[in-house]
C-alpha positions as CSV (number, residue, x, y, z in Angstrom):
1,M,-1.3,29.1,-5.5
2,T,-0.9,25.8,-3.7
3,I,-3.4,23.4,-2.2
4,L,-2.5,24.7,1.3
5,D,-3.6,28.3,0.5
6,D,-6.5,29.3,2.8
7,V,-6.2,26.0,4.7
8,H,-6.6,26.3,8.5
9,T,-7.4,22.6,9.4
10,V,-6.2,19.5,7.7
11,V,-7.4,16.0,8.7
12,F,-5.3,12.9,7.8
13,F,-7.7,10.0,7.2
14,G,-6.7,6.4,6.8
15,D,-5.5,3.2,8.3
16,S,-2.6,2.1,10.5
17,I,0.0,3.9,8.3
18,T,-1.7,7.1,9.2
19,D,-2.6,6.1,12.7
20,A,0.9,5.2,13.7
21,G,0.1,5.0,17.4
22,R,-1.8,8.3,17.6
23,R,-4.2,7.1,20.2
24,E,-1.3,6.4,22.6
25,D,0.2,9.8,21.8
26,P,-0.8,12.7,24.1
27,D,-0.7,15.0,21.1
28,G,-2.9,12.6,19.1
29,L,-0.5,12.7,16.1
30,G,1.3,9.4,16.4
31,H,4.9,8.7,15.5
32,G,4.6,8.6,11.7
33,Y,4.3,10.8,8.7
34,V,1.5,12.9,10.2
35,R,3.7,14.0,13.0
36,L,6.5,14.9,10.6
37,L,4.0,16.9,8.6
38,A,2.6,18.6,11.7
39,D,6.1,19.7,12.5
40,Q,6.4,21.3,9.1
41,L,2.9,22.8,8.8
42,H,3.2,25.1,11.8
43,D,0.3,27.4,11.0
44,L,-2.2,24.6,10.5
45,K,-4.4,22.6,12.8
46,V,-3.4,19.0,12.1
47,I,-5.7,16.2,13.0
48,N,-4.8,12.5,12.7
49,A,-7.9,10.4,12.1
50,G,-6.2,7.2,11.2
51,I,-7.4,3.9,12.6
52,G,-5.4,0.7,12.2
53,G,-7.0,-2.0,10.1
54,N,-9.5,0.3,8.3
55,R,-10.6,-0.3,4.8
56,A,-12.4,2.2,2.5
57,V,-15.8,1.1,3.8
58,D,-14.7,1.8,7.3
59,L,-13.7,5.3,6.4
60,Q,-17.1,5.8,4.8
61,A,-18.8,4.8,8.1
62,R,-16.9,7.3,10.2
63,L,-16.4,10.2,7.8
64,D,-19.0,12.5,9.4
65,D,-17.8,12.1,13.0
66,D,-14.1,11.7,12.5
67,V,-13.5,14.2,9.7
68,L,-16.3,16.5,8.6
69,A,-17.1,17.4,12.2
70,Y,-13.8,19.3,12.3
71,R,-14.9,21.4,9.2
72,P,-11.5,21.0,7.6
73,E,-10.5,22.8,4.4
74,L,-8.3,19.9,3.4
75,V,-8.6,16.1,3.9
76,S,-5.7,13.8,3.2
77,I,-6.7,10.2,2.4
78,M,-4.6,7.0,2.2
79,V,-6.6,3.8,2.3
80,G,-6.5,0.5,0.4
81,I,-3.8,-1.8,1.6
82,N,-6.2,-3.5,4.0
83,D,-8.7,-3.9,1.2
84,T,-6.1,-6.1,-0.3
85,W,-4.5,-7.7,2.8
86,R,-7.7,-9.0,4.3
87,K,-8.2,-11.2,1.2
88,F,-5.1,-13.1,2.1
89,D,-5.0,-13.2,5.9
90,R,-8.8,-13.5,6.6
91,D,-10.3,-14.7,3.3
92,D,-12.3,-11.4,3.3
93,P,-11.7,-9.8,-0.1
94,T,-12.8,-6.3,-1.3
95,S,-13.5,-6.1,-5.0
96,T,-12.0,-3.2,-6.9
97,E,-15.5,-2.1,-7.8
98,A,-16.6,-2.0,-4.1
99,Y,-13.4,-0.2,-3.2
100,E,-13.9,2.4,-5.9
101,T,-17.5,2.9,-4.9
102,S,-16.6,3.6,-1.3
103,Y,-13.7,5.9,-2.3
104,R,-16.0,7.8,-4.7
105,D,-18.5,8.3,-1.9
106,L,-15.8,9.7,0.4
107,L,-14.7,12.2,-2.3
108,T,-18.2,13.2,-3.1
109,R,-19.1,13.9,0.5
110,I,-15.9,15.7,1.3
111,T,-16.0,17.9,-1.7
112,S,-19.7,18.6,-1.2
113,A,-18.8,19.9,2.3
114,G,-16.4,22.4,0.6
115,A,-13.1,20.8,1.4
116,Q,-10.2,19.9,-0.8
117,V,-8.7,16.4,-0.9
118,I,-5.2,15.2,-1.4
119,M,-5.1,11.5,-2.3
120,L,-2.2,9.1,-1.5
121,E,-1.8,5.9,-3.4
122,P,-2.0,2.8,-1.3
123,F,1.3,0.9,-1.7
124,V,3.1,-2.3,-1.0
125,L,6.9,-2.7,-0.9
126,P,7.2,-6.4,-1.4
127,V,9.4,-8.2,1.1
128,T,7.9,-11.6,0.4
129,E,7.2,-13.4,-2.9
130,E,3.5,-13.4,-2.2
131,Q,3.5,-9.6,-1.8
132,G,5.2,-9.2,-5.2
133,T,2.7,-11.5,-7.0
134,I,-0.8,-12.2,-5.7
135,W,-0.9,-9.1,-3.5
136,R,0.3,-7.0,-6.4
137,D,-2.4,-8.5,-8.6
138,D,-5.1,-7.4,-6.2
139,L,-3.7,-4.0,-5.2
140,D,-2.7,-2.7,-8.7
141,P,-6.3,-2.4,-9.9
142,K,-7.2,-0.5,-6.7
143,I,-4.3,1.9,-7.3
144,E,-5.6,2.5,-10.8
145,S,-9.0,3.3,-9.3
146,V,-7.4,5.9,-7.1
147,R,-5.7,7.4,-10.1
148,R,-8.9,7.5,-12.1
149,L,-10.8,9.1,-9.2
150,A,-8.0,11.7,-8.7
151,A,-8.5,12.7,-12.4
152,E,-12.3,12.6,-12.2
153,F,-12.4,14.8,-9.1
154,D,-9.4,16.9,-10.2
155,E,-7.7,16.4,-6.9
156,P,-3.9,16.1,-6.4
157,L,-2.4,12.6,-6.1
158,V,0.7,11.6,-4.2
159,P,2.2,8.7,-6.2
160,L,3.3,6.7,-3.2
161,D,3.4,3.2,-4.8
162,V,5.5,4.4,-7.7
163,A,7.8,6.7,-5.8
164,L,8.4,4.4,-2.8
165,N,9.2,1.4,-5.0
166,Q,11.6,3.5,-7.0
167,L,13.4,4.3,-3.8
168,V,14.1,0.6,-3.0
169,G,17.8,0.2,-3.7
170,D,20.6,-1.9,-2.2
171,D,19.0,-1.7,1.3
172,G,15.9,-3.5,0.1
173,A,12.2,-2.8,0.6
174,A,12.4,-3.6,4.3
175,A,14.4,-0.4,4.8
176,L,11.3,1.5,3.9
177,A,8.6,-0.9,5.3
178,G,9.8,-3.8,7.5
179,D,6.7,-6.0,6.6
180,G,6.2,-4.5,3.2
181,V,3.3,-2.3,4.5
182,H,4.1,-0.4,7.7
183,P,6.7,2.2,7.1
184,T,10.0,2.5,9.0
185,D,11.1,5.9,10.2
186,R,12.8,6.4,6.8
187,G,9.6,5.3,5.1
188,H,7.5,7.8,7.0
189,A,10.0,10.5,6.2
190,E,9.7,9.7,2.5
191,I,5.9,9.8,2.7
192,A,6.0,13.2,4.4
193,R,8.4,14.5,1.8
194,L,6.3,13.3,-1.1
195,W,3.2,14.7,0.5
196,L,4.8,18.2,0.8
197,E,6.0,18.0,-2.8
198,T,2.5,17.3,-4.1
199,A,0.9,19.9,-1.8
200,G,3.4,22.5,-3.1
201,A,4.6,23.3,0.4
């Protein structure tokens, strides 16, 4: 048994990392990890519901229309980096407690609708000193929240932050995410690979 058994529709829900230009793509999939997964998951209806800049509270607001309306059996969620980033570029922070409250609401509503969830850690691949220090200090507790929620709801977790940072070698973090956040082609390929591993595909 894998999480993909009896799944007909999967919705990928998140921010720009998931979005990856999907609204300019005639197929609606974008050019990132969701398209790579759609190419692998031939028998499934794959929907990309990512919107650049979204935070967890934004996902809360559009869950019904953009996700549950499709009656998916599986919802993939990756959100959190903007909950950290906005603190530093707009002085608009999201506390770990508020982030966790929003994320718990998402999980409660999705599972109550009868769908499974696969959760992806938010991540940063530091290419600046700030990303490796003050960003990390803000993001790490949010990642811990995601891990706690995965255990609480007994849903699979893709350990993106850990796994991607372990892949940073001689080429440096920018080889995986040029600005430390938005994946390169290689970064998207690694996310897709890790997702499939966790899903048991």
